[in-house]
N, C-alpha and C positions, 0 to 999 in steps of 0.2 A: 933057165928057166929064160924065160920071155920075158919082155915088157909091161905084154898085155894082164899079163900075170900078176906082178907087182902093182900094178893099175887097178888089177880087180881087190889085191889084196890090202892097198893102202882107201881103196873104197869100204871094203867091209870095217876097218878099222876106223875111218872117219863116222859111218855109222853107229857105230859100237858106239863111239864117242860121245854124240851128239845123243843115245839113246842112254846112255850112261849120267849126262850132264841135263838128261829129261828137258831136251830144246825142242822135242814134238810137242810137248805137254804147256810147252811157253808161246810155241806156236797160237798153236787148237785155241790158249787163253786170249793170245792177244784177238787171234780173230772171233772168241768169241764176244771178247769187251767191245771191238770192233762193231761186231754183228751188232750186240744189245746197247751202244749208242745209236746206232740210225734204224733202230729200231725204235728208242726212245726220240727221235728228231720226230722219224713219221709218226708214231702219236700227237706230239706233241704237234706237228705241221698239220696233222686231220681236228684236232682241237680247233688250235688257231683258223682255221678253216671253218667248223662249225662254225665258230663264234664270228667268224666276218658272214658267213653267209644266214646269221637272225640277225645281228647288227643288220644287212642289208635291207634285211626283210624290213625291221622296224623301222631304216629310214623310208623305207619304200611305203611302208605304213602308213606313216607320219606326212610324208609328200602329198598321198592321198587327199588323209583327213585336212590340210590344209589346203589343197586347189580343193574340199569340198567347202572349206570355210569359204575361200576365194568367192567360187559359184553363190552362196549364199545369201555372203555380203552384196555381192555384184547383183543380186535377182533380190534383196533387200531395197537398195539403191534404185534400182529402177520402178520399182515398185512406189516407194517415197517418191520419186519424180515424178510419178506418174501421178499420185495424188497431190502435189503443190501441182501438178498446170490444172488437173480438175478444179483447185481449193480457186486457183489464179483466176482460171477463166468462168469459174460460177466470180468470184468479185469482180470480176469487170462486167458480167452480166450484171449483177447488179447492178454498179457505179453508173452503167448506162441509163440504167432504167431510172434510178435517182436521177438522174443531169436529165434526162429525158421529161419528166414528169415534171420538176423544178423547170425548165422550159418551158412546158404546157401553162402551168400556173402562173409563168412568167406574163405567158403569151394573151391567157384570158384574161392576167386584172391590168394587163395594157390593154384588153379591148374595154372592158366593163370602165377602165379610165377614159380613153377615147370616146367610148357612150357616153359619158357620165358631164365627159369635158364639150360634147358635143348638143347634147343641152343644155349647161347652162347656157352656154352661146348662144342660142336657141330661144331661151328664154327670157335673157339677155336684148334680144336685140327685138324680140315678141315686144318684151315692154315698153322698152325702147319706141318703137314704131308704135304702140298705142297709146304711147306720151306723146309723140308728135300730133297724132288724128285725134288724140281728147281736146288739144290745149289750143288744136284751130278752133274746134266747135264746144268747147266747155268753158268757163268759166275758170278760177281759180279756187274756190272753196269745194265745186265740184270734181274737177280733178284733183285734188289733194283725197279725196272720201273714194273716189273709181281706184287711183293709182291706191292705196289701200288695198280695198276690195278685191281686187286684179292680184295684187302682191302674193295676199293671205291665200286666195282661191291657185294657184299658180303651188307655191308651195305646198299644199292639203295635196295638190296631185303630182309631187313628182316624191315623195315622200311615200 
């Protein structure tokens, strides 16, 4: 008998021992358990991926909302700035108008005061000239009467 024959017999005995101790079932069980763990890990990974996609979608939505809110805030700030500028311009225009009116009023008052001062000086000069002329030509009693009459005349005309 040949060595190949004995090797064949040993192989059959070895396979018989394996079958007797149910080694192929244990190997299948181990492989099935490993396949089940891998399947569970894949399901968990799929679930984690879906959760991550949901989180990503939520964060993107929140980012878009924040961007929109920021745009709204910027828009409101621009609008408010425009209103402030408009109001400041209006107040400045009103202030300039008031100051111009006040200046014009002061100028008019100064003109009236100047005219009155000139009139008063003219009256004083006229009275003094009339007194000097009358003093040369009229005696003291007539001079006093004429002066009083002239003074009352001038006062009446100025008022």
